[in-house]
C-alpha positions as CSV (number, residue, x, y, z in Angstrom):
1,M,19.9,4.1,8.7
2,A,17.7,7.0,9.6
3,E,18.2,10.1,11.8
4,R,15.5,11.7,14.0
5,T,13.7,14.3,11.9
6,D,15.0,17.8,12.7
7,L,11.6,19.3,13.6
8,P,12.8,22.8,14.5
9,R,14.5,23.0,11.1
10,L,11.4,21.6,9.4
11,R,9.2,24.2,11.1
12,N,11.5,27.0,10.0
13,L,11.4,25.8,6.4
14,I,7.6,25.5,6.4
15,E,7.4,29.0,7.9
16,G,9.5,30.3,5.0
17,V,7.1,28.7,2.5
18,L,4.1,30.3,4.2
19,V,5.7,33.8,3.8
20,D,5.4,33.3,0.1
21,L,2.0,31.6,0.2
22,Y,0.1,34.4,1.9
23,Q,0.9,36.6,-1.1
24,R,-0.8,34.1,-3.5
25,Y,-4.1,33.8,-1.6
26,G,-6.8,36.0,-0.2
27,H,-8.2,36.0,3.4
28,R,-11.2,33.9,2.3
29,D,-8.8,31.3,0.8
30,L,-6.8,30.6,4.0
31,P,-9.1,28.1,5.7
32,E,-9.2,25.9,2.7
33,L,-5.4,26.3,2.2
34,C,-4.7,25.3,5.8
35,D,-7.0,22.3,5.5
36,R,-5.2,21.2,2.3
37,L,-1.8,21.6,4.0
38,C,-2.9,19.6,7.2
39,L,-2.6,22.8,9.3
40,P,-5.0,23.8,12.1
41,A,-7.7,26.3,11.0
42,P,-6.4,29.9,11.0
43,P,-7.8,32.4,13.4
44,P,-10.6,34.8,12.1
45,E,-9.5,37.8,10.1
46,D,-10.4,40.3,12.8
47,G,-7.8,42.8,11.8
48,H,-5.0,40.2,11.4
49,T,-2.9,40.1,8.3
50,K,-2.8,37.0,6.1
51,H,0.8,36.4,7.3
52,Q,-0.2,36.6,10.9
53,R,-3.1,34.2,10.4
54,L,-0.9,31.6,8.7
55,A,1.8,32.0,11.3
56,A,-0.7,31.4,14.0
57,S,-1.9,28.3,12.3
58,L,1.6,26.9,12.0
59,Q,2.3,27.8,15.6
60,A,-0.7,25.8,16.7
61,C,0.5,22.8,14.7
62,P,2.0,20.1,17.0
63,D,5.4,18.7,16.2
64,D,4.1,15.3,15.4
65,R,2.1,16.6,12.4
66,L,4.9,18.7,10.8
67,E,5.9,15.9,8.5
68,D,2.4,15.7,7.2
69,V,2.4,19.4,6.6
70,A,5.7,19.3,4.7
71,E,4.5,16.4,2.6
72,A,1.3,18.4,1.7
73,V,3.3,21.5,0.9
74,L,5.6,19.5,-1.4
75,G,2.6,17.7,-3.0
76,T,0.3,20.7,-3.7
77,E,2.3,24.0,-3.8
78,P,4.7,25.1,-6.6
79,L,8.1,25.7,-4.9
80,R,11.5,26.9,-6.1
81,A,13.9,24.0,-6.6
82,R,16.2,25.0,-3.7
83,E,13.2,25.5,-1.4
84,R,11.8,22.1,-2.4
85,N,15.1,20.4,-1.9
86,E,15.6,21.8,1.6
87,L,12.2,20.5,2.7
88,Q,12.8,17.1,1.1
89,D,16.2,16.7,2.6
90,V,14.9,17.3,6.2
91,L,12.1,14.8,5.6
92,W,14.2,12.1,3.9
93,L,16.9,12.2,6.5
94,G,14.3,11.1,9.1
95,R,13.5,7.9,7.1
96,P,15.5,4.8,6.4
97,Y,18.2,5.3,3.8
98,V,21.4,3.8,2.4
99,E,24.6,5.6,3.1
100,I,26.6,6.0,-0.1
101,P,30.0,7.6,0.6
102,G,31.6,10.1,-1.8
103,R,34.2,7.7,-3.0
104,T,31.6,5.2,-4.1
105,R,29.7,7.9,-5.9
106,R,32.8,9.1,-7.8
107,E,33.8,5.6,-8.8
108,L,30.3,4.9,-10.0
109,A,30.3,8.1,-12.1
110,K,33.6,7.2,-13.7
111,D,32.2,3.9,-14.9
112,F,28.8,5.3,-15.9
113,D,28.3,5.9,-19.6
114,L,25.2,8.1,-20.2
115,A,24.6,7.0,-23.7
116,D,21.5,4.9,-22.9
117,H,19.9,7.6,-20.9
118,L,20.7,10.3,-23.5
119,G,18.6,8.2,-25.9
120,Y,15.7,9.7,-24.0
121,P,16.9,13.3,-23.4
122,D,13.5,14.7,-22.3
123,R,13.0,12.0,-19.7
124,F,16.6,12.3,-18.4
125,L,16.3,16.1,-18.1
126,A,13.0,15.7,-16.3
127,L,14.6,13.4,-13.7
128,L,17.4,16.0,-13.1
129,Q,14.9,18.8,-12.7
130,H,12.9,16.6,-10.3
131,L,15.8,16.1,-7.9
132,W,18.3,18.8,-8.4
133,D,18.4,22.6,-8.5
134,L,19.0,23.5,-12.2
135,D,17.9,27.1,-11.9
136,G,21.2,28.5,-10.9
137,D,22.9,31.0,-13.3
138,L,26.4,29.7,-13.8
139,G,27.5,32.9,-15.7
140,G,25.8,35.4,-13.4
141,W,24.2,37.3,-16.4
142,G,20.6,36.1,-16.1
143,D,20.8,34.3,-19.4
144,P,18.7,31.1,-19.4
145,A,21.2,29.5,-21.6
146,R,23.8,29.9,-18.9
147,S,21.7,28.3,-16.2
148,L,22.7,24.9,-15.1
149,C,19.7,23.5,-17.0
150,G,20.9,25.3,-20.2
151,Q,24.4,24.1,-19.7
152,I,23.3,20.5,-19.3
153,E,21.2,20.8,-22.5
154,R,24.3,22.1,-24.3
155,H,27.2,20.1,-22.8
156,V,25.5,16.8,-21.9
157,I,22.6,16.4,-24.3
158,R,23.7,18.2,-27.5
159,F,27.5,18.1,-27.7
160,R,28.2,15.5,-25.0
161,D,31.5,17.1,-24.0
162,W,30.9,16.8,-20.3
163,S,31.9,13.5,-18.6
164,T,29.5,11.9,-16.2
165,E,31.8,13.0,-13.4
166,E,31.5,16.6,-14.5
167,L,27.7,16.4,-14.6
168,F,27.6,14.9,-11.1
169,D,29.9,17.6,-9.9
170,K,27.8,20.4,-11.4
171,L,24.7,18.8,-9.8
172,E,26.5,18.7,-6.5
173,A,25.6,15.0,-6.4
174,F,28.9,14.1,-4.7
175,E,28.0,16.2,-1.7
176,A,24.2,15.6,-1.7
177,T,22.4,13.9,1.2
178,H,22.4,10.1,1.1
179,P,18.6,9.9,0.5
180,R,18.8,12.3,-2.4
181,F,21.6,10.4,-4.1
182,G,19.7,7.1,-3.5
183,Y,16.6,8.5,-5.1
184,F,18.8,9.6,-8.0
185,L,20.0,6.0,-8.5
186,E,16.4,4.7,-8.4
187,G,15.4,7.3,-10.9
188,L,18.2,6.4,-13.3
189,A,17.0,2.8,-13.2
190,S,13.3,3.8,-13.6
191,P,11.2,3.0,-16.7
192,A,9.9,6.5,-16.6
193,V,13.5,7.6,-17.4
194,L,14.8,4.6,-19.3
195,P,12.0,2.7,-21.0
196,D,14.3,-0.1,-22.2
197,E,14.6,-3.2,-20.0
198,E,18.0,-4.2,-21.4
199,A,19.4,-0.7,-20.7
200,Q,17.7,-0.7,-17.3
201,R,19.4,-4.0,-16.3
202,H,22.7,-2.8,-17.7
203,F,22.6,0.3,-15.4
204,V,21.5,-1.7,-12.4
205,E,24.3,-4.2,-12.9
206,L,26.8,-1.3,-13.0
207,A,25.4,0.4,-10.0
208,N,25.2,-2.9,-8.0
209,R,28.9,-3.5,-8.6
210,H,29.7,-0.4,-6.6
211,L,26.9,-0.8,-4.1
212,Q,27.8,-4.4,-3.2
213,P,30.7,-3.5,-0.9
214,L,28.3,-1.4,1.1
215,G,25.9,-4.4,1.5
216,A,23.3,-2.5,-0.6
217,R,21.8,-2.9,-4.0
218,L,19.1,-2.0,-6.5
219,R,16.6,-4.8,-6.5
220,Q,13.5,-5.4,-8.6
221,E,10.3,-4.5,-6.8
222,G,7.6,-5.3,-9.2
223,E,6.8,-3.7,-12.6
224,E,5.6,-0.5,-14.1
225,D,4.1,-0.3,-17.6
226,G,5.6,-3.8,-18.3
227,Y,9.1,-2.7,-17.3
228,P,11.0,-3.7,-14.1
229,L,10.9,-1.3,-11.2
230,F,13.9,-1.1,-9.0
231,Q,14.4,0.1,-5.4
232,L,17.5,0.8,-3.4
233,V,17.6,-1.3,-0.3
234,R,19.9,-1.0,2.7
235,P,21.6,-4.0,4.4
236,G,19.2,-6.3,6.2
237,Y,16.2,-4.2,5.2
238,G,13.2,-6.0,3.9
239,T,13.2,-9.1,1.8
240,A,14.0,-9.8,-1.8
241,R,10.5,-11.0,-2.7
242,R,6.9,-9.9,-2.3
243,P,4.3,-12.2,-0.7
244,R,2.2,-14.2,-3.2
245,N,-0.3,-15.7,-0.8
246,L,-1.0,-14.5,2.7
247,I,-2.7,-17.3,4.6
248,F,-3.9,-15.9,7.9
249,A,-6.5,-16.0,10.7
250,T,-6.6,-19.7,10.4
251,L,-8.8,-21.8,12.7
252,G,-6.8,-25.0,11.9
253,K,-4.2,-26.3,9.6
254,P,-5.2,-25.4,6.0
255,D,-5.8,-28.0,3.5
256,I,-3.9,-26.5,0.6
257,R,-3.4,-27.7,-3.0
258,F,-1.8,-26.0,-6.0
259,T,-4.2,-25.3,-8.9
260,S,-1.1,-24.2,-10.9
261,A,2.2,-25.2,-9.5
262,L,3.9,-23.2,-12.3
263,D,2.3,-19.9,-11.2
264,N,2.2,-20.7,-7.4
265,D,-1.6,-20.5,-7.5
266,I,-3.2,-22.2,-4.5
267,E,-6.7,-23.0,-3.2
268,I,-8.1,-24.3,0.0
269,A,-9.4,-27.7,-0.8
270,E,-11.5,-28.2,2.3
271,R,-12.7,-26.1,5.2
272,A,-12.2,-22.8,3.3
273,D,-14.3,-21.0,5.9
274,Q,-11.5,-21.7,8.4
275,V,-8.8,-19.9,6.4
276,L,-8.3,-16.4,5.0
277,V,-6.1,-16.0,1.9
278,Y,-5.1,-12.6,0.7
279,D,-3.8,-13.0,-2.8
280,R,-3.6,-9.5,-4.2
281,P,-0.3,-7.7,-5.1
282,I,1.5,-6.0,-2.2
283,S,2.4,-2.4,-3.1
284,N,5.5,-0.4,-2.0
285,D,3.3,0.9,0.9
286,G,3.0,-2.5,2.3
287,L,-0.4,-4.0,3.3
288,L,-2.6,-1.3,4.8
289,W,-5.9,-1.8,6.6
290,R,-7.7,-0.1,3.8
291,D,-6.3,-2.6,1.3
292,L,-7.3,-5.6,3.5
293,L,-10.8,-4.1,4.0
294,A,-11.2,-3.5,0.3
295,W,-10.3,-7.1,-0.4
296,W,-12.8,-8.3,2.3
297,Q,-15.6,-6.1,1.0
298,E,-15.1,-7.4,-2.5
299,T,-14.8,-11.1,-1.6
300,H,-17.8,-10.9,0.8
301,E,-19.9,-8.5,-1.3
302,A,-20.1,-6.1,1.6
303,T,-21.1,-2.6,0.6
304,D,-20.9,-0.8,4.0
305,P,-17.3,-0.2,5.1
306,E,-18.1,0.2,8.8
307,S,-19.9,-3.1,9.1
308,A,-17.4,-4.8,6.9
309,G,-14.6,-3.6,9.1
310,L,-16.3,-4.9,12.2
311,A,-16.9,-8.3,10.5
312,L,-13.3,-8.5,9.4
313,Y,-12.0,-7.6,12.8
314,D,-14.3,-10.3,14.4
315,R,-13.2,-12.9,12.0
316,M,-9.5,-12.3,12.7
317,Q,-10.1,-12.1,16.4
318,K,-11.7,-15.6,16.3
319,S,-8.4,-17.1,15.2
320,L,-6.5,-16.0,18.3
321,P,-5.9,-18.7,20.8
322,R,-8.3,-18.5,23.7
323,E,-5.5,-19.5,26.2
324,S,-3.3,-16.5,25.1
325,E,-4.7,-13.5,26.8
326,G,-1.6,-11.5,25.9
327,Q,-2.0,-12.2,22.2
328,R,-5.7,-11.2,22.3
329,N,-4.8,-8.0,24.2
330,L,-2.1,-7.0,21.7
331,F,-4.6,-7.4,18.8
332,W,-7.4,-5.5,20.7
333,L,-5.0,-2.7,21.8
334,Y,-3.6,-2.0,18.4
335,H,-7.1,-1.6,16.9
336,H,-8.3,0.4,19.9
337,L,-5.4,2.8,20.0
338,Y,-5.6,3.6,16.3
339,K,-9.3,3.2,15.6
340,D,-9.6,6.8,14.4
341,H,-7.0,6.5,11.6
342,L,-6.6,2.8,11.1
343,H,-7.4,3.2,7.4
344,D,-3.9,4.4,6.6
345,L,-2.0,2.1,8.9
346,P,-0.6,-1.4,8.3
347,A,-2.9,-4.3,8.9
348,L,-2.0,-6.5,11.9
349,L,-2.4,-10.0,10.5
350,P,-2.9,-12.7,13.1
351,E,-2.0,-16.4,12.9
352,I,0.0,-16.3,9.7
353,W,1.3,-19.5,8.1
354,L,5.0,-19.1,7.4
355,H,5.7,-22.7,6.4
356,W,3.3,-25.4,5.2
357,D,4.0,-29.1,5.0
358,P,1.4,-31.7,4.1
359,V,3.4,-34.3,6.1
360,T,3.1,-34.3,9.9
361,V,5.9,-33.2,12.1
362,R,6.0,-36.7,13.7
363,K,6.5,-38.3,10.3
364,R,8.9,-35.7,9.0
365,G,11.2,-36.2,12.0
366,E,14.2,-34.0,12.6
367,R,13.8,-32.4,9.1
368,A,10.5,-31.0,10.1
369,L,10.1,-27.2,9.6
370,Q,10.0,-25.2,12.8
371,N,7.8,-22.2,13.7
372,L,5.1,-23.1,11.2
373,R,2.9,-20.1,12.3
374,M,3.6,-16.5,13.4
375,D,1.5,-14.9,16.0
376,F,1.3,-11.6,14.0
377,L,2.7,-10.2,10.8
378,M,2.8,-6.6,9.5
379,L,3.9,-5.7,6.0
380,L,5.4,-2.2,6.1
381,P,6.7,0.2,3.4
382,G,9.9,-0.8,1.7
383,S,9.2,-4.5,1.8
384,R,9.7,-4.7,5.5
385,R,8.2,-7.8,7.1
386,V,7.7,-7.4,10.9
387,V,6.9,-10.5,13.0
388,L,5.4,-10.1,16.5
389,E,5.5,-13.1,18.8
390,V,3.9,-13.3,22.3
391,D,5.8,-15.8,24.4
392,G,4.0,-17.7,27.2
393,K,5.7,-20.2,29.4
394,Q,5.0,-22.9,26.8
395,H,7.8,-21.4,24.7
396,F,10.5,-22.5,27.2
397,T,8.9,-25.1,29.5
398,R,7.5,-28.6,29.2
399,T,5.1,-30.7,31.3
400,R,6.4,-34.0,32.7
401,N,4.5,-36.1,35.2
402,G,2.1,-33.3,35.8
403,R,5.0,-30.8,36.7
404,T,6.2,-27.9,34.6
405,E,9.9,-27.6,34.2
406,P,12.4,-25.6,32.0
407,D,13.0,-27.0,28.5
408,S,16.2,-25.6,27.1
409,A,15.8,-27.5,23.8
410,K,12.4,-25.9,23.1
411,Y,13.9,-22.4,23.9
412,A,16.9,-23.1,21.6
413,A,14.5,-24.1,18.7
414,T,12.6,-20.9,19.1
415,M,15.9,-18.8,19.0
416,A,17.1,-20.8,16.0
417,G,13.8,-20.0,14.2
418,D,14.2,-16.3,15.0
419,R,17.7,-16.3,13.5
420,D,16.4,-18.0,10.4
421,L,13.7,-15.4,10.0
422,K,16.2,-12.5,10.5
423,F,18.6,-14.0,7.9
424,R,15.7,-14.0,5.5
425,G,15.0,-10.3,6.1
426,Y,12.3,-10.4,8.7
427,E,12.3,-8.2,11.8
428,V,11.3,-10.2,14.8
429,F,9.9,-8.7,18.0
430,R,9.0,-10.8,21.1
431,F,6.7,-9.8,23.9
432,G,6.5,-11.6,27.2
433,H,2.9,-12.8,27.8
434,D,2.7,-11.2,31.2
435,E,3.7,-7.7,30.0
436,L,0.6,-7.7,27.8
437,C,-1.8,-8.6,30.6
438,G,-1.1,-6.2,33.4
439,E,-1.8,-2.5,34.0
440,R,1.2,-1.5,31.9
441,A,-0.1,-3.4,28.8
442,P,-1.6,-0.3,27.1
443,S,1.5,1.8,27.5
444,V,3.8,-1.1,26.4
445,V,1.8,-1.7,23.2
446,A,1.4,2.1,22.5
447,D,5.1,2.8,22.9
448,F,6.0,-0.2,20.7
449,F,3.7,0.7,17.8
450,R,4.5,4.4,18.0
451,T,8.2,3.7,17.6
452,L,7.8,1.0,14.9
453,L,5.3,3.0,12.8
454,N,7.0,6.4,13.1
455,R,10.2,4.9,11.8
456,S,8.5,3.8,8.6
457,P,8.4,6.2,5.7
458,G,5.0,7.7,5.0
459,I,3.4,6.4,8.3
460,H,2.7,8.6,11.3
461,A,1.1,6.9,14.4
């Protein structure tokens, strides 16, 4: 789940950081600092203090850019652990996360033997410092050895006389926000912390036994330095696999053959100019326009990004059915609305092949695959696959003896196809053709994409 970001709280936290920042920088540094932090330019010095100039810059910053500011602060400025964690918690609670109740956390801690992780003590301690506040003085005497960091080094790493439950308790992990605890689990399974695949999978198996009743799990999402990389996923969120071949913007049924059935390598045997195939790895950020454009430039030896972008857009637009004005409007409006910052947004892929069967539907009969193509697909962060369909009357009617009449069987097949996609982890959104053709079309499309994209981590539309 995700909550709405607490923007007043976020603004107050950023303001608290700026109080410290103005002491580190001179007046001449403030314009560059504000630019780096995604803040509006500060007012001229003109007798204002540095604090006043930074405060005015933050006041001029609209709410919808505050998350970018917070991300920039976290990414560029040294912060105290508690200050860092407060900012992170507000940001993370506004993004999708898995709810892991206290009981599950405690039962997991009881079963969790730290031996594998303590084989890499520096890496383990670095993870703790990255997510938790280890600066607190447990004894109150200002002695570094009595800080939580010092106590962990003594009782967990050297003498190992704290249980995992005691460590979690000292970290305040049982009361931490759901996102922070989730990132902790991902970190514990990470090759950066545990460069031992057998040990990684042993921990993941343990964690998943406790996560399974919640409908959640750690699942492999690619590799890092040759080791598996795991991500915590919530119920019904994303799919278990990453796309291997994206066949899109087709002008007809592709003539496909496997060049290596073992590796799932395909090629277009004939009419390759009628099909686009994106065969590069999909990152955790999904497939962004900049990724698609980089692929197009390389495969078409195009050096100028602007002309390459126009050529890619034109090629994809050609694949849209001429008879579907709504589909063409949706595609045009998305690129028109976000033309100024399309680079960092997900690519809207038209005419995607979901299924492919060399045998015709007529020959295959009742076992034929349904919904062979999607109108549009977007690959969002966290392995989310979002399908957009534009429904004209052909989706629920048939023509008989020159007359159009309702066809409940066709409608039922469409709904069955939707259910199948949702069970496989896709999110399906349908638009009525008419709502994309009238005066309200721009607002319908803008409202939809603003809601969809702003609920995706790391994306602001």
